[in-house]
N, C-alpha and C positions, 0 to 999 in steps of 0.2 A: 370690803362694802358691802354689804343688802342691796342685789336688782330683785324687779320686779320683771318675770320673760315674759315678754310680746311676741314670744315665737320658740315653737322648741327649735333647741339647741341641742344637740349629740353630747356632749361632753358636761352638757350643765343639767339640764331639764328640762320641763315641758313646759309651752306657753301658757300662763297663766301663777310660775311657782313662784315662789320667794325664796333665790342661793342667794350665796356665797363667794362672791365672781374678784377675785384680787383689784388692786385699784387703778392699777394702770392696764387690764384687759377690759376692767368697766367703761371705765372715759375714753380711751383709744377704740374699742370694738365694736361695743356691744349699745353702749347708748348715741353716738353717732350712726350707726348702720341702723336705727331706729330696732334693735332686737330686745330692749330693753328701756327699763326705764329703775331710779335710784328708786326706791325704797321708803319715800317721804309717808307722811302719815297720809296725806294729800293724794299718793296713789296708789297705798292703802284701801280707801273707804272706794275709790274710785273699781278699785278691782274687788272688792266685796260683792258692792253694785251689781256690775257686770255677771259675778258669779250665780246671784240671787237670780239676778232677771233669763240666766242661761237656766238656771233649774226651773224657771218657774215654766219656759216655751217649755223643755223635753217632757213634761206632765202632761202639757199639753198638747205637746202631739201626740204621745200616748194614750191620753183616753182619746185623741179624736180616734189614733189605730183601732183601741178594744169598739170605739164605733163601726167603722168603720169591718172590723170582723165580726161584728154582730148578724148585720146585715148581710156581709158575705156569705155567711154559713146557714142563715135564710134561702140566700137564692140556691136556684137547681136551673143547669142551663141545658138545651137539647141542641147537639151535632149532628151532621149525618156525613156522611160520607158515603164515595164509592166502593160498593162491594160485589166479590166475585162469586164465582164454584166453593160451598164450602164455608162460608161465614168469612174469609179474607178479606183483607179490605187493599183496596188501590191506593196508596201514602200513606199517610199518619197526620195525625191532629196537633201541629204548633200551635207554643205558647200564645203566637200572632195573632192566629185563631179562636184563642181561649178569649185573649182579654177582648175579642172585635165583639164575638159572640157576648159578654155579658157585658159590655153594654148598651146593646144592640135591645136584650134579650132582660135586663134588671138592670138598667139604665147607675151603672154603678162603672164608674173612669178605673181602670187599673193598667200600672204599666206592664207591660210583654216580660219586661225583665223581673218582678216579681216574682214571678209566677215559680214553682218549683217542681221539675219535671224530674221522675231520675230516670222515664227511657220514655220514648216518644209512643202516644196513645196508637197503636194498632189496631185495634179490636173494640165489638160492638160488646155495650150495655151501659153500665157504671161504673163510673171511675169517680176517684179523689183524687184534687187538687190539692195543695199546700202553698197561698200564696203569703210572702213574708213582709210584713204591712210596716212590719218597726221588729229590731231587733231584740225585744221581747215580747211579741204579738205574732201570731202565726194564724192564718184563720183556715178551714177548708171549703172545700166547690167541691158540690156535686157533681159530676155531668155525664149527661145520657146523650151516650152515641147512638146514633140508628143508622141504618142500609137508606140510602137517599135511592 
């Protein structure tokens, strides 16, 4: 019996796949627990419409991420940190501080979890920080760290 999966099922496939399942498994488990539907023409058409809608949403999200990446790459922020003798800093600059400064100085709101720091910023000067906006889009932000 052909089934359209409504959830990921380890032994059969992923959500939206059309799979062949035994009659008993489909009628006694998949369909009653809303894990799948019979692959009728109506259900197949609904599945096609859902996939087309998901693709459209994915394209829109990618376009928004590209636009935001352009805005971020044009922006530059300045952060100050206390320093001691010999150009050493007290503490480091975190992703939370970077996200907050980006919002205040450039009016761009980014979640701190999207910022990618290989190591904490502990020196003065200009640093590049990557921001993962989308699985295909990464923006670079220029940060100038000055002594307070």
